[in-house]
Structures are given as C-alpha cells and as structure tokens.
C-alpha positions in Angstrom: 124.2 111.2 107.2 122.0 111.6 110.5 119.4 110.1 112.4 115.7 110.5 111.6 113.0 111.0 114.4 109.9 110.6 113.4 107.3 112.4 116.1 103.9 112.2 116.6 101.1 113.7 119.3 98.4 111.2 118.7 97.1 112.3 122.1 94.9 115.3 123.2 95.9 115.5 127.2 99.0 117.6 127.2 100.8 119.8 125.0 104.0 118.0 123.9 106.6 120.4 121.9 107.4 117.4 119.5 110.8 119.5 118.4 112.1 119.4 121.7 111.9 116.6 122.4 112.8 115.0 119.1 116.2 116.9 120.0 116.8 115.5 123.3 116.0 111.9 121.6 119.0 112.9 118.4 121.2 113.4 121.6 120.8 110.8 123.9 120.7 108.1 120.6 124.0 109.8 119.5 125.5 109.0 122.9 124.3 105.9 123.1 126.7 105.1 119.8 123.5 105.3 117.0 125.6 106.3 114.1 125.3 107.0 110.2 121.9 106.5 108.7 119.0 105.7 111.5 115.3 106.1 112.2 113.2 105.9 115.4 109.9 107.0 116.1 108.3 108.9 118.8 104.9 108.6 119.9 102.8 110.3 122.6 99.6 108.8 123.1 96.7 108.6 124.8 96.3 106.1 128.1 94.1 103.8 126.2 95.9 103.3 123.1 99.0 103.1 126.2 97.2 100.2 127.9 95.8 98.5 124.7 100.0 98.4 123.8 101.0 97.3 127.0 99.1 94.0 127.5 99.4 93.5 123.7 103.3 93.3 123.6 103.9 93.3 128.0 101.1 91.0 129.0 100.0 93.6 131.7 96.6 95.4 132.4 96.4 99.0 132.3 98.3 101.9 130.9 102.3 102.8 131.6 104.3 105.7 131.2 106.7 104.4 128.2 107.3 101.4 126.1 110.0 101.0 123.9 110.1 98.3 120.9 114.0 97.5 119.9 114.3 96.5 116.0 116.7 94.0 116.2 119.1 94.1 113.4 119.1 90.9 110.7 121.9 89.0 110.3 123.6 89.3 107.2 123.2 87.4 104.4 126.3 85.1 104.0 127.1 83.7 100.6 125.3 84.9 97.1 122.0 86.5 97.9 119.8 87.5 94.7 119.7 91.4 95.0 122.3 91.3 97.9 125.1 92.8 95.2 128.7 90.8 94.2 129.7 89.8 91.0 126.7 90.0 88.8 124.2 92.2 86.7 123.0 94.8 88.9 124.1 97.5 91.1 126.3 96.9 93.8 124.2 97.2 97.5 124.1 101.1 98.6 124.9 102.2 102.0 121.9 104.7 102.1 119.8 102.5 103.8 118.3 103.4 107.7 119.2 101.2 110.5 115.9 100.7 112.1 116.6 101.0 115.5 113.1 101.1 117.0 109.9 103.1 118.6 109.4 104.8 121.9 105.8 105.3 122.7 104.8 107.8 125.7 101.9 108.5 127.6 101.7 112.3 128.2 98.7 111.9 130.9 100.5 109.3 133.2 103.9 111.6 132.8 102.0 114.6 134.5 100.6 112.3 137.3 104.0 111.1 137.6 105.9 114.5 137.6 103.6 115.0 141.1 104.8 111.8 142.7 108.4 112.6 141.9 107.9 115.9 142.4 109.6 117.6 139.0 107.5 119.3 136.3 106.2 117.8 133.6 108.7 118.6 131.1 111.6 116.7 133.6 108.8 113.9 133.7 108.8 114.0 129.9 112.6 114.2 129.3 113.4 111.2 131.5 110.9 109.0 129.6 112.6 109.9 126.4 115.8 108.8 127.7 114.6 105.4 129.2 113.0 104.9 126.0 116.1 105.7 124.3 117.8 103.3 127.0 115.9 100.7 126.2 116.2 100.5 122.3 120.3 100.4 122.9 119.9 97.1 125.0 119.6 98.8 128.3 116.9 96.7 130.8 116.1 97.1 134.8 115.0 94.2 135.6 117.4 93.5 138.6 118.9 95.7 140.8 121.7 96.0 139.7 120.8 96.6 136.1 118.2 99.5 137.5 121.1 101.2 139.3 123.7 101.3 136.2 120.5 102.4 133.8 119.1 105.1 136.0 122.7 106.5 136.2 122.8 106.4 132.6 119.9 107.8 132.6 120.9 111.4 134.9 124.3 111.4 132.8 122.6 111.7 130.0 119.7 114.4 131.2 122.9 116.5 132.8 124.4 116.9 129.4 121.8 117.2 126.9 118.2 118.1 128.6 117.6 121.8 129.4 115.1 122.6 132.0 112.3 125.0 130.4 112.7 128.0 133.7 116.3 127.5 133.3 
C-alpha cells in the first residue's frame, strides 16, 4: 500500500525536479497520518493559470504561490446500498480503493520571487510550498495568528527532517 503522487510540470518558467518534490510530498503526507492507498496531485503551473484558479476558488485577484484543494472524504453510507457489499449477490467491497487526498498547485515563477524576498534558494522555497500545501490538505490553516504560528512550526519540523538542500 502506498501514496501515489501524480506530478505534472505544466509551466516553462523554471526547471522543476518532479521526483524530488514528489518524495518530499510523500514524506510529509506520511508524517501527517496518510496511510494505505492514497492519491495526491502535485502540479506546477504558470502565473496565468494560478491567477485564474485563485480568482475562481479563492475570490482573489492575481496569482498566488500555492493553492491546496483537499478532497473531503464522503461519509460512509448507512444501511444496505446497492453495490456496497453485504449480504446478497456480488463481490464484497475491497480496500483497494485509494483515499483521494487532494491537489496541490504551485507557481514556480512566484516561488522564485519569494525566494529573493525570503533570502533563500529557489529549492528552499519550493520545499516550503510543497510542505505548506500538504498541511493545508490535512486541515491546517493560518487564518489567525495562533494557527499560523503552529503551522509554521510544523512546516519547520517537517522540512528539518525531510528536506535536504541541494548544496549540502
């Protein structure tokens, strides 16, 4: 049983090492309690696409660096539901159906701008955005200061244990 990360680089602004970011994403998901069969999409896209997504889903103008789209688990049906297993004809349900965790969308061109502002490398910024996106998928938020502080501490913790800088 594994976590499948479907990664795509749909932009041409910055070179992206998909395998590296898939590995970090998987490790962060495991640390956040994702077990068994699970699926996540990790997409790197352009400022234009990110601006469109930000306006459509967040109601905000302009691009942002990362968006996460958690897929909430459907409640378990109660009682006898056709094709849900139980007594009667057909095969019982299997545990081979993956948990759909959600999608993380990152804008590398904005990550580059952020890396200058944050005085870190481009890779450091991408790593932060991957972990930040995973935490949002798992229900973390930063709307109020106390939540933001806890989320930033968790980001630092995950990065210190699972992210290796290119220059080390």
